[in-house]
Each structure stands twice: as C-alpha cells, then as structure tokens.
mmCIF file of the N, C-alpha and C atoms, coordinates in Angstrom:
data_MODEL
# 
_entry.id   MODEL 
# 
loop_
_atom_site.group_PDB 
_atom_site.id 
_atom_site.type_symbol 
_atom_site.label_atom_id 
_atom_site.label_alt_id 
_atom_site.label_comp_id 
_atom_site.label_asym_id 
_atom_site.label_entity_id 
_atom_site.label_seq_id 
_atom_site.pdbx_PDB_ins_code 
_atom_site.Cartn_x 
_atom_site.Cartn_y 
_atom_site.Cartn_z 
_atom_site.occupancy 
_atom_site.B_iso_or_equiv 
_atom_site.pdbx_formal_charge 
_atom_site.auth_seq_id 
_atom_site.auth_comp_id 
_atom_site.auth_asym_id 
_atom_site.auth_atom_id 
_atom_site.pdbx_PDB_model_num 
ATOM 1   N N  . MET A 1 1  ? -85.988  -82.624  -67.930 1.00 0.00 ? 1  MET A N  1 
ATOM 2   C CA . MET A 1 1  ? -84.550  -82.500  -68.038 1.00 0.00 ? 1  MET A CA 1 
ATOM 3   C C  . MET A 1 1  ? -84.081  -81.339  -67.183 1.00 0.00 ? 1  MET A C  1 
ATOM 4   N N  . LEU A 1 2  ? -83.029  -81.547  -66.445 1.00 0.00 ? 2  LEU A N  1 
ATOM 5   C CA . LEU A 1 2  ? -82.410  -80.530  -65.618 1.00 0.00 ? 2  LEU A CA 1 
ATOM 6   C C  . LEU A 1 2  ? -81.184  -80.027  -66.349 1.00 0.00 ? 2  LEU A C  1 
ATOM 7   N N  . GLU A 1 3  ? -81.200  -78.772  -66.754 1.00 0.00 ? 3  GLU A N  1 
ATOM 8   C CA . GLU A 1 3  ? -80.090  -78.225  -67.513 1.00 0.00 ? 3  GLU A CA 1 
ATOM 9   C C  . GLU A 1 3  ? -78.906  -77.942  -66.608 1.00 0.00 ? 3  GLU A C  1 
ATOM 10  N N  . GLY A 1 4  ? -77.722  -78.078  -67.161 1.00 0.00 ? 4  GLY A N  1 
ATOM 11  C CA . GLY A 1 4  ? -76.500  -77.860  -66.412 1.00 0.00 ? 4  GLY A CA 1 
ATOM 12  C C  . GLY A 1 4  ? -76.159  -76.392  -66.262 1.00 0.00 ? 4  GLY A C  1 
ATOM 13  N N  . THR A 1 5  ? -75.311  -76.126  -65.270 1.00 0.00 ? 5  THR A N  1 
ATOM 14  C CA . THR A 1 5  ? -74.850  -74.772  -65.044 1.00 0.00 ? 5  THR A CA 1 
ATOM 15  C C  . THR A 1 5  ? -73.355  -74.654  -65.259 1.00 0.00 ? 5  THR A C  1 
ATOM 16  N N  . GLY A 1 6  ? -72.667  -75.759  -65.325 1.00 0.00 ? 6  GLY A N  1 
ATOM 17  C CA . GLY A 1 6  ? -71.218  -75.749  -65.524 1.00 0.00 ? 6  GLY A CA 1 
ATOM 18  C C  . GLY A 1 6  ? -70.860  -76.408  -66.834 1.00 0.00 ? 6  GLY A C  1 
ATOM 19  N N  . ALA A 1 7  ? -69.599  -76.780  -66.953 1.00 0.00 ? 7  ALA A N  1 
ATOM 20  C CA . ALA A 1 7  ? -69.116  -77.370  -68.199 1.00 0.00 ? 7  ALA A CA 1 
ATOM 21  C C  . ALA A 1 7  ? -69.664  -78.770  -68.438 1.00 0.00 ? 7  ALA A C  1 
ATOM 22  N N  . SER A 1 8  ? -69.963  -79.505  -67.358 1.00 0.00 ? 8  SER A N  1 
ATOM 23  C CA . SER A 1 8  ? -70.386  -80.895  -67.556 1.00 0.00 ? 8  SER A CA 1 
ATOM 24  C C  . SER A 1 8  ? -71.632  -81.279  -66.774 1.00 0.00 ? 8  SER A C  1 
ATOM 25  N N  . GLU A 1 9  ? -72.295  -80.330  -66.152 1.00 0.00 ? 9  GLU A N  1 
ATOM 26  C CA . GLU A 1 9  ? -73.468  -80.666  -65.353 1.00 0.00 ? 9  GLU A CA 1 
ATOM 27  C C  . GLU A 1 9  ? -74.700  -80.847  -66.221 1.00 0.00 ? 9  GLU A C  1 
ATOM 28  N N  . GLY A 1 10 ? -75.623  -81.634  -65.724 1.00 0.00 ? 10 GLY A N  1 
ATOM 29  C CA . GLY A 1 10 ? -76.897  -81.843  -66.388 1.00 0.00 ? 10 GLY A CA 1 
ATOM 30  C C  . GLY A 1 10 ? -77.406  -83.247  -66.137 1.00 0.00 ? 10 GLY A C  1 
ATOM 31  N N  . ILE A 1 11 ? -78.722  -83.387  -66.099 1.00 0.00 ? 11 ILE A N  1 
ATOM 32  C CA . ILE A 1 11 ? -79.349  -84.689  -65.888 1.00 0.00 ? 11 ILE A CA 1 
ATOM 33  C C  . ILE A 1 11 ? -80.445  -84.849  -66.932 1.00 0.00 ? 11 ILE A C  1 
ATOM 34  N N  . CYS A 1 12 ? -80.496  -86.026  -67.520 1.00 0.00 ? 12 CYS A N  1 
ATOM 35  C CA . CYS A 1 12 ? -81.537  -86.319  -68.505 1.00 0.00 ? 12 CYS A CA 1 
ATOM 36  C C  . CYS A 1 12 ? -82.116  -87.695  -68.193 1.00 0.00 ? 12 CYS A C  1 
ATOM 37  N N  . THR A 1 13 ? -83.430  -87.789  -68.148 1.00 0.00 ? 13 THR A N  1 
ATOM 38  C CA . THR A 1 13 ? -84.115  -89.057  -67.933 1.00 0.00 ? 13 THR A CA 1 
ATOM 39  C C  . THR A 1 13 ? -84.992  -89.315  -69.152 1.00 0.00 ? 13 THR A C  1 
ATOM 40  N N  . ILE A 1 14 ? -84.869  -90.494  -69.709 1.00 0.00 ? 14 ILE A N  1 
ATOM 41  C CA . ILE A 1 14 ? -85.599  -90.836  -70.931 1.00 0.00 ? 14 ILE A CA 1 
ATOM 42  C C  . ILE A 1 14 ? -86.392  -92.117  -70.696 1.00 0.00 ? 14 ILE A C  1 
ATOM 43  N N  . TRP A 1 15 ? -87.639  -92.149  -71.187 1.00 0.00 ? 15 TRP A N  1 
ATOM 44  C CA . TRP A 1 15 ? -88.458  -93.350  -71.095 1.00 0.00 ? 15 TRP A CA 1 
ATOM 45  C C  . TRP A 1 15 ? -89.309  -93.461  -72.350 1.00 0.00 ? 15 TRP A C  1 
ATOM 46  N N  . GLU A 1 16 ? -89.824  -94.655  -72.582 1.00 0.00 ? 16 GLU A N  1 
ATOM 47  C CA . GLU A 1 16 ? -90.675  -94.894  -73.752 1.00 0.00 ? 16 GLU A CA 1 
ATOM 48  C C  . GLU A 1 16 ? -92.123  -94.576  -73.396 1.00 0.00 ? 16 GLU A C  1 
ATOM 49  N N  . LYS A 1 17 ? -92.709  -93.626  -74.110 1.00 0.00 ? 17 LYS A N  1 
ATOM 50  C CA . LYS A 1 17 ? -94.087  -93.211  -73.818 1.00 0.00 ? 17 LYS A CA 1 
ATOM 51  C C  . LYS A 1 17 ? -95.102  -94.316  -74.073 1.00 0.00 ? 17 LYS A C  1 
ATOM 52  N N  . ILE A 1 18 ? -94.753  -95.286  -74.920 1.00 0.00 ? 18 ILE A N  1 
ATOM 53  C CA . ILE A 1 18 ? -95.709  -96.370  -75.172 1.00 0.00 ? 18 ILE A CA 1 
ATOM 54  C C  . ILE A 1 18 ? -95.726  -97.391  -74.031 1.00 0.00 ? 18 ILE A C  1 
ATOM 55  N N  . LYS A 1 19 ? -94.701  -97.355  -73.146 1.00 0.00 ? 19 LYS A N  1 
ATOM 56  C CA . LYS A 1 19 ? -94.634  -98.281  -72.015 1.00 0.00 ? 19 LYS A CA 1 
ATOM 57  C C  . LYS A 1 19 ? -94.884  -97.613  -70.672 1.00 0.00 ? 19 LYS A C  1 
ATOM 58  N N  . TRP A 1 20 ? -94.591  -96.306  -70.567 1.00 0.00 ? 20 TRP A N  1 
ATOM 59  C CA . TRP A 1 20 ? -94.649  -95.600  -69.293 1.00 0.00 ? 20 TRP A CA 1 
ATOM 60  C C  . TRP A 1 20 ? -95.430  -94.305  -69.425 1.00 0.00 ? 20 TRP A C  1 
ATOM 61  N N  . GLU A 1 21 ? -96.209  -94.000  -68.394 1.00 0.00 ? 21 GLU A N  1 
ATOM 62  C CA . GLU A 1 21 ? -96.941  -92.741  -68.323 1.00 0.00 ? 21 GLU A CA 1 
ATOM 63  C C  . GLU A 1 21 ? -96.300  -91.889  -67.226 1.00 0.00 ? 21 GLU A C  1 
ATOM 64  N N  . LEU A 1 22 ? -95.934  -90.653  -67.545 1.00 0.00 ? 22 LEU A N  1 
ATOM 65  C CA . LEU A 1 22 ? -95.379  -89.743  -66.555 1.00 0.00 ? 22 LEU A CA 1 
ATOM 66  C C  . LEU A 1 22 ? -96.508  -89.241  -65.661 1.00 0.00 ? 22 LEU A C  1 
ATOM 67  N N  . ILE A 1 23 ? -96.375  -89.460  -64.349 1.00 0.00 ? 23 ILE A N  1 
ATOM 68  C CA . ILE A 1 23 ? -97.384  -89.053  -63.381 1.00 0.00 ? 23 ILE A CA 1 
ATOM 69  C C  . ILE A 1 23 ? -97.027  -87.710  -62.764 1.00 0.00 ? 23 ILE A C  1 
ATOM 70  N N  . ASN A 1 24 ? -95.764  -87.564  -62.370 1.00 0.00 ? 24 ASN A N  1 
ATOM 71  C CA . ASN A 1 24 ? -95.321  -86.345  -61.714 1.00 0.00 ? 24 ASN A CA 1 
ATOM 72  C C  . ASN A 1 24 ? -93.808  -86.276  -61.798 1.00 0.00 ? 24 ASN A C  1 
ATOM 73  N N  . GLN A 1 25 ? -93.261  -85.077  -61.565 1.00 0.00 ? 25 GLN A N  1 
ATOM 74  C CA . GLN A 1 25 ? -91.811  -84.929  -61.507 1.00 0.00 ? 25 GLN A CA 1 
ATOM 75  C C  . GLN A 1 25 ? -91.447  -83.832  -60.522 1.00 0.00 ? 25 GLN A C  1 
ATOM 76  N N  . LYS A 1 26 ? -90.308  -84.013  -59.860 1.00 0.00 ? 26 LYS A N  1 
ATOM 77  C CA . LYS A 1 26 ? -89.758  -83.011  -58.959 1.00 0.00 ? 26 LYS A CA 1 
ATOM 78  C C  . LYS A 1 26 ? -88.332  -82.750  -59.404 1.00 0.00 ? 26 LYS A C  1 
ATOM 79  N N  . ILE A 1 27 ? -87.985  -81.485  -59.490 1.00 0.00 ? 27 ILE A N  1 
ATOM 80  C CA . ILE A 1 27 ? -86.662  -81.124  -59.981 1.00 0.00 ? 27 ILE A CA 1 
ATOM 81  C C  . ILE A 1 27 ? -85.967  -80.246  -58.955 1.00 0.00 ? 27 ILE A C  1 
ATOM 82  N N  . SER A 1 28 ? -84.781  -80.662  -58.570 1.00 0.00 ? 28 SER A N  1 
ATOM 83  C CA . SER A 1 28 ? -83.931  -79.911  -57.663 1.00 0.00 ? 28 SER A CA 1 
ATOM 84  C C  . SER A 1 28 ? -82.719  -79.439  -58.469 1.00 0.00 ? 28 SER A C  1 
ATOM 85  N N  . LYS A 1 29 ? -81.852  -78.681  -57.828 1.00 0.00 ? 29 LYS A N  1 
ATOM 86  C CA . LYS A 1 29 ? -80.647  -78.210  -58.521 1.00 0.00 ? 29 LYS A CA 1 
ATOM 87  C C  . LYS A 1 29 ? -79.696  -79.358  -58.851 1.00 0.00 ? 29 LYS A C  1 
ATOM 88  N N  . LYS A 1 30 ? -79.714  -80.421  -58.034 1.00 0.00 ? 30 LYS A N  1 
ATOM 89  C CA . LYS A 1 30 ? -78.770  -81.526  -58.218 1.00 0.00 ? 30 LYS A CA 1 
ATOM 90  C C  . LYS A 1 30 ? -79.426  -82.892  -58.407 1.00 0.00 ? 30 LYS A C  1 
ATOM 91  N N  . TRP A 1 31 ? -80.743  -82.966  -58.435 1.00 0.00 ? 31 TRP A N  1 
ATOM 92  C CA . TRP A 1 31 ? -81.405  -84.249  -58.656 1.00 0.00 ? 31 TRP A CA 1 
ATOM 93  C C  . TRP A 1 31 ? -82.776  -84.038  -59.282 1.00 0.00 ? 31 TRP A C  1 
ATOM 94  N N  . THR A 1 32 ? -83.248  -85.101  -59.900 1.00 0.00 ? 32 THR A N  1 
ATOM 95  C CA . THR A 1 32 ? -84.613  -85.131  -60.422 1.00 0.00 ? 32 THR A CA 1 
ATOM 96  C C  . THR A 1 32 ? -85.270  -86.400  -59.906 1.00 0.00 ? 32 THR A C  1 
ATOM 97  N N  . ARG A 1 33 ? -86.570  -86.331  -59.687 1.00 0.00 ? 33 ARG A N  1 
ATOM 98  C CA . ARG A 1 33 ? -87.335  -87.519  -59.293 1.00 0.00 ? 33 ARG A CA 1 
ATOM 99  C C  . ARG A 1 33 ? -88.579  -87.537  -60.157 1.00 0.00 ? 33 ARG A C  1 
ATOM 100 N N  . ILE A 1 34 ? -88.787  -88.660  -60.836 1.00 0.00 ? 34 ILE A N  1 
ATOM 101 C CA . ILE A 1 34 ? -89.975  -88.790  -61.668 1.00 0.00 ? 34 ILE A CA 1 
ATOM 102 C C  . ILE A 1 34 ? -90.804  -89.970  -61.179 1.00 0.00 ? 34 ILE A C  1 
ATOM 103 N N  . TYR A 1 35 ? -92.107  -89.820  -61.336 1.00 0.00 ? 35 TYR A N  1 
ATOM 104 C CA . TYR A 1 35 ? -93.058  -90.862  -60.971 1.00 0.00 ? 35 TYR A CA 1 
ATOM 105 C C  . TYR A 1 35 ? -93.688  -91.359  -62.265 1.00 0.00 ? 35 TYR A C  1 
ATOM 106 N N  . LEU A 1 36 ? -93.544  -92.658  -62.496 1.00 0.00 ? 36 LEU A N  1 
ATOM 107 C CA . LEU A 1 36 ? -94.031  -93.266  -63.728 1.00 0.00 ? 36 LEU A CA 1 
ATOM 108 C C  . LEU A 1 36 ? -95.035  -94.365  -63.401 1.00 0.00 ? 36 LEU A C  1 
ATOM 109 N N  . ARG A 1 37 ? -95.964  -94.590  -64.331 1.00 0.00 ? 37 ARG A N  1 
ATOM 110 C CA . ARG A 1 37 ? -96.910  -95.704  -64.224 1.00 0.00 ? 37 ARG A CA 1 
ATOM 111 C C  . ARG A 1 37 ? -96.684  -96.612  -65.423 1.00 0.00 ? 37 ARG A C  1 
ATOM 112 N N  . ASP A 1 38 ? -96.533  -97.900  -65.139 1.00 0.00 ? 38 ASP A N  1 
ATOM 113 C CA . ASP A 1 38 ? -96.441  -98.896  -66.204 1.00 0.00 ? 38 ASP A CA 1 
ATOM 114 C C  . ASP A 1 38 ? -97.810  -98.966  -66.873 1.00 0.00 ? 38 ASP A C  1 
ATOM 115 N N  . ILE A 1 39 ? -97.872  -98.721  -68.159 1.00 0.00 ? 39 ILE A N  1 
ATOM 116 C CA . ILE A 1 39 ? -99.153  -98.668  -68.866 1.00 0.00 ? 39 ILE A CA 1 
ATOM 117 C C  . ILE A 1 39 ? -99.855  -100.019 -68.847 1.00 0.00 ? 39 ILE A C  1 
ATOM 118 N N  . ASN A 1 40 ? -99.103  -101.120 -68.901 1.00 0.00 ? 40 ASN A N  1 
ATOM 119 C CA . ASN A 1 40 ? -99.718  -102.452 -68.923 1.00 0.00 ? 40 ASN A CA 1 
ATOM 120 C C  . ASN A 1 40 ? -100.180 -102.923 -67.551 1.00 0.00 ? 40 ASN A C  1 
ATOM 121 N N  . THR A 1 41 ? -99.326  -102.804 -66.544 1.00 0.00 ? 41 THR A N  1 
ATOM 122 C CA . THR A 1 41 ? -99.653  -103.339 -65.221 1.00 0.00 ? 41 THR A CA 1 
ATOM 123 C C  . THR A 1 41 ? -100.278 -102.313 -64.281 1.00 0.00 ? 41 THR A C  1 
ATOM 124 N N  . LYS A 1 42 ? -100.172 -101.026 -64.635 1.00 0.00 ? 42 LYS A N  1 
ATOM 125 C CA . LYS A 1 42 ? -100.674 -99.907  -63.812 1.00 0.00 ? 42 LYS A CA 1 
ATOM 126 C C  . LYS A 1 42 ? -99.875  -99.716  -62.518 1.00 0.00 ? 42 LYS A C  1 
ATOM 127 N N  . GLU A 1 43 ? -98.752  -100.412 -62.358 1.00 0.00 ? 43 GLU A N  1 
ATOM 128 C CA . GLU A 1 43 ? -97.912  -100.241 -61.179 1.00 0.00 ? 43 GLU A CA 1 
ATOM 129 C C  . GLU A 1 43 ? -97.203  -98.890  -61.243 1.00 0.00 ? 43 GLU A C  1 
ATOM 130 N N  . LEU A 1 44 ? -97.004  -98.286  -60.062 1.00 0.00 ? 44 LEU A N  1 
ATOM 131 C CA . LEU A 1 44 ? -96.336  -96.994  -59.962 1.00 0.00 ? 44 LEU A CA 1 
ATOM 132 C C  . LEU A 1 44 ? -94.874  -97.179  -59.577 1.00 0.00 ? 44 LEU A C  1 
ATOM 133 N N  . TYR A 1 45 ? -94.006  -96.357  -60.160 1.00 0.00 ? 45 TYR A N  1 
ATOM 134 C CA . TYR A 1 45 ? -92.577  -96.399  -59.897 1.00 0.00 ? 45 TYR A CA 1 
ATOM 135 C C  . TYR A 1 45 ? -92.062  -94.989  -59.683 1.00 0.00 ? 45 TYR A C  1 
ATOM 136 N N  . SER A 1 46 ? -91.006  -94.887  -58.897 1.00 0.00 ? 46 SER A N  1 
ATOM 137 C CA . SER A 1 46 ? -90.327  -93.626  -58.674 1.00 0.00 ? 46 SER A CA 1 
ATOM 138 C C  . SER A 1 46 ? -88.868  -93.812  -59.070 1.00 0.00 ? 46 SER A C  1 
ATOM 139 N N  . LEU A 1 47 ? -88.344  -92.888  -59.846 1.00 0.00 ? 47 LEU A N  1 
ATOM 140 C CA . LEU A 1 47 ? -86.963  -92.956  -60.315 1.00 0.00 ? 47 LEU A CA 1 
ATOM 141 C C  . LEU A 1 47 ? -86.270  -91.657  -59.967 1.00 0.00 ? 47 LEU A C  1 
ATOM 142 N N  . MET A 1 48 ? -85.100  -91.754  -59.343 1.00 0.00 ? 48 MET A N  1 
ATOM 143 C CA . MET A 1 48 ? -84.348  -90.561  -58.974 1.00 0.00 ? 48 MET A CA 1 
ATOM 144 C C  . MET A 1 48 ? -82.978  -90.602  -59.629 1.00 0.00 ? 48 MET A C  1 
ATOM 145 N N  . ASN A 1 49 ? -82.595  -89.497  -60.263 1.00 0.00 ? 49 ASN A N  1 
ATOM 146 C CA . ASN A 1 49 ? -81.263  -89.324  -60.838 1.00 0.00 ? 49 ASN A CA 1 
ATOM 147 C C  . ASN A 1 49 ? -80.557  -88.236  -60.049 1.00 0.00 ? 49 ASN A C  1 
ATOM 148 N N  . VAL A 1 50 ? -79.284  -88.477  -59.726 1.00 0.00 ? 50 VAL A N  1 
ATOM 149 C CA . VAL A 1 50 ? -78.527  -87.544  -58.897 1.00 0.00 ? 50 VAL A CA 1 
ATOM 150 C C  . VAL A 1 50 ? -77.243  -87.148  -59.607 1.00 0.00 ? 50 VAL A C  1 
ATOM 151 N N  . TYR A 1 51 ? -76.960  -85.851  -59.566 1.00 0.00 ? 51 TYR A N  1 
ATOM 152 C CA . TYR A 1 51 ? -75.675  -85.326  -60.019 1.00 0.00 ? 51 TYR A CA 1 
ATOM 153 C C  . TYR A 1 51 ? -75.043  -84.665  -58.803 1.00 0.00 ? 51 TYR A C  1 
ATOM 154 N N  . SER A 1 52 ? -74.255  -85.426  -58.065 1.00 0.00 ? 52 SER A N  1 
ATOM 155 C CA . SER A 1 52 ? -73.721  -84.957  -56.790 1.00 0.00 ? 52 SER A CA 1 
ATOM 156 C C  . SER A 1 52 ? -72.480  -84.091  -56.992 1.00 0.00 ? 52 SER A C  1 
ATOM 157 N N  . PRO A 1 53 ? -72.426  -82.961  -56.300 1.00 0.00 ? 53 PRO A N  1 
ATOM 158 C CA . PRO A 1 53 ? -71.252  -82.096  -56.390 1.00 0.00 ? 53 PRO A CA 1 
ATOM 159 C C  . PRO A 1 53 ? -70.044  -82.723  -55.690 1.00 0.00 ? 53 PRO A C  1 
ATOM 160 N N  . ASN A 1 54 ? -68.846  -82.224  -55.983 1.00 0.00 ? 54 ASN A N  1 
ATOM 161 C CA . ASN A 1 54 ? -67.626  -82.739  -55.363 1.00 0.00 ? 54 ASN A CA 1 
ATOM 162 C C  . ASN A 1 54 ? -67.266  -82.029  -54.066 1.00 0.00 ? 54 ASN A C  1 
ATOM 163 N N  . HIS A 1 55 ? -67.611  -80.761  -53.952 1.00 0.00 ? 55 HIS A N  1 
ATOM 164 C CA . HIS A 1 55 ? -67.267  -80.008  -52.747 1.00 0.00 ? 55 HIS A CA 1 
ATOM 165 C C  . HIS A 1 55 ? -68.097  -80.521  -51.573 1.00 0.00 ? 55 HIS A C  1 
ATOM 166 N N  . TYR A 1 56 ? -67.436  -80.758  -50.433 1.00 0.00 ? 56 TYR A N  1 
ATOM 167 C CA . TYR A 1 56 ? -68.112  -81.422  -49.316 1.00 0.00 ? 56 TYR A CA 1 
ATOM 168 C C  . TYR A 1 56 ? -69.315  -80.652  -48.787 1.00 0.00 ? 56 TYR A C  1 
ATOM 169 N N  . LYS A 1 57 ? -69.264  -79.311  -48.737 1.00 0.00 ? 57 LYS A N  1 
ATOM 170 C CA . LYS A 1 57 ? -70.410  -78.556  -48.236 1.00 0.00 ? 57 LYS A CA 1 
ATOM 171 C C  . LYS A 1 57 ? -71.598  -78.676  -49.193 1.00 0.00 ? 57 LYS A C  1 
ATOM 172 N N  . GLU A 1 58 ? -71.333  -78.579  -50.496 1.00 0.00 ? 58 GLU A N  1 
ATOM 173 C CA . GLU A 1 58 ? -72.399  -78.721  -51.482 1.00 0.00 ? 58 GLU A CA 1 
ATOM 174 C C  . GLU A 1 58 ? -72.935  -80.146  -51.492 1.00 0.00 ? 58 GLU A C  1 
ATOM 175 N N  . LYS A 1 59 ? -72.034  -81.111  -51.340 1.00 0.00 ? 59 LYS A N  1 
ATOM 176 C CA . LYS A 1 59 ? -72.449  -82.515  -51.317 1.00 0.00 ? 59 LYS A CA 1 
ATOM 177 C C  . LYS A 1 59 ? -73.337  -82.790  -50.110 1.00 0.00 ? 59 LYS A C  1 
ATOM 178 N N  . ASP A 1 60 ? -72.973  -82.233  -48.975 1.00 0.00 ? 60 ASP A N  1 
ATOM 179 C CA . ASP A 1 60 ? -73.769  -82.394  -47.763 1.00 0.00 ? 60 ASP A CA 1 
ATOM 180 C C  . ASP A 1 60 ? -75.179  -81.834  -47.962 1.00 0.00 ? 60 ASP A C  1 
ATOM 181 N N  . HIS A 1 61 ? -75.268  -80.656  -48.540 1.00 0.00 ? 61 HIS A N  1 
ATOM 182 C CA . HIS A 1 61 ? -76.577  -80.040  -48.816 1.00 0.00 ? 61 HIS A CA 1 
ATOM 183 C C  . HIS A 1 61 ? -77.387  -80.904  -49.790 1.00 0.00 ? 61 HIS A C  1 
ATOM 184 N N  . CYS A 1 62 ? -76.722  -81.409  -50.821 1.00 0.00 ? 62 CYS A N  1 
ATOM 185 C CA . CYS A 1 62 ? -77.385  -82.247  -51.823 1.00 0.00 ? 62 CYS A CA 1 
ATOM 186 C C  . CYS A 1 62 ? -77.977  -83.499  -51.177 1.00 0.00 ? 62 CYS A C  1 
ATOM 187 N N  . TRP A 1 63 ? -77.190  -84.225  -50.394 1.00 0.00 ? 63 TRP A N  1 
ATOM 188 C CA . TRP A 1 63 ? -77.656  -85.471  -49.795 1.00 0.00 ? 63 TRP A CA 1 
ATOM 189 C C  . TRP A 1 63 ? -78.717  -85.218  -48.724 1.00 0.00 ? 63 TRP A C  1 
ATOM 190 N N  . ASN A 1 64 ? -78.624  -84.101  -48.020 1.00 0.00 ? 64 ASN A N  1 
ATOM 191 C CA . ASN A 1 64 ? -79.670  -83.773  -47.051 1.00 0.00 ? 64 ASN A CA 1 
ATOM 192 C C  . ASN A 1 64 ? -80.999  -83.503  -47.752 1.00 0.00 ? 64 ASN A C  1 
ATOM 193 N N  . SER A 1 65 ? -80.949  -82.836  -48.903 1.00 0.00 ? 65 SER A N  1 
ATOM 194 C CA . SER A 1 65 ? -82.201  -82.583  -49.641 1.00 0.00 ? 65 SER A CA 1 
ATOM 195 C C  . SER A 1 65 ? -82.790  -83.887  -50.184 1.00 0.00 ? 65 SER A C  1 
ATOM 196 N N  . ILE A 1 66 ? -81.941  -84.828  -50.554 1.00 0.00 ? 66 ILE A N  1 
ATOM 197 C CA . ILE A 1 66 ? -82.424  -86.141  -51.018 1.00 0.00 ? 66 ILE A CA 1 
ATOM 198 C C  . ILE A 1 66 ? -83.079  -86.886  -49.855 1.00 0.00 ? 66 ILE A C  1 
ATOM 199 N N  . LYS A 1 67 ? -82.444  -86.862  -48.675 1.00 0.00 ? 67 LYS A N  1 
ATOM 200 C CA . LYS A 1 67 ? -83.029  -87.517  -47.500 1.00 0.00 ? 67 LYS A CA 1 
ATOM 201 C C  . LYS A 1 67 ? -84.395  -86.928  -47.171 1.00 0.00 ? 67 LYS A C  1 
ATOM 202 N N  . GLU A 1 68 ? -84.527  -85.604  -47.260 1.00 0.00 ? 68 GLU A N  1 
ATOM 203 C CA . GLU A 1 68 ? -85.806  -84.958  -47.004 1.00 0.00 ? 68 GLU A CA 1 
ATOM 204 C C  . GLU A 1 68 ? -86.860  -85.394  -48.027 1.00 0.00 ? 68 GLU A C  1 
ATOM 205 N N  . GLU A 1 69 ? -86.456  -85.502  -49.286 1.00 0.00 ? 69 GLU A N  1 
ATOM 206 C CA . GLU A 1 69 ? -87.385  -85.906  -50.345 1.00 0.00 ? 69 GLU A CA 1 
ATOM 207 C C  . GLU A 1 69 ? -87.869  -87.331  -50.128 1.00 0.00 ? 69 GLU A C  1 
ATOM 208 N N  . LEU A 1 70 ? -86.994  -88.204  -49.681 1.00 0.00 ? 70 LEU A N  1 
ATOM 209 C CA . LEU A 1 70 ? -87.335  -89.618  -49.531 1.00 0.00 ? 70 LEU A CA 1 
ATOM 210 C C  . LEU A 1 70 ? -88.016  -89.936  -48.202 1.00 0.00 ? 70 LEU A C  1 
ATOM 211 N N  . ALA A 1 71 ? -88.029  -88.988  -47.283 1.00 0.00 ? 71 ALA A N  1 
ATOM 212 C CA . ALA A 1 71 ? -88.637  -89.233  -45.962 1.00 0.00 ? 71 ALA A CA 1 
ATOM 213 C C  . ALA A 1 71 ? -90.141  -89.327  -46.051 1.00 0.00 ? 71 ALA A C  1 
# 
C-alpha cells in the first residue's frame, strides 16, 4: 500500500492470497507495480496502479517514470 500525502492521495491493491502469490512489488510516489503468480496455473502477471497528479509538470514526471518502468 502506498500511503497518501494529501487529503485524498493513496493507492491500495488487494488480492486473494489463496488465488495469488505476491512475487515482487515496486513502489513509486505516484504508482505501484506488483508481480503476482496465479497459484493454480503458475502464470505470472504484472499489475500497475497509478495516482496521477493534476499539475502538468508533476504529471509529466509521473508518466515519464511509468514509461521508464515499463521499458
């Protein structure tokens, strides 16, 4: 969970431990990325949650960091 810094910021990702195994997680100031494995099929998945800022300079920085993460 990425805790908020303002009145409404924050990101929470929830999954069922009986269905998914947490492999890894990366946490940024404005996004989280988790890597999960399906316990039954053993397939790997990546899930990203984004809390994008409204100010254009902050938004630009946020999206550039996401592009770097996904490259």
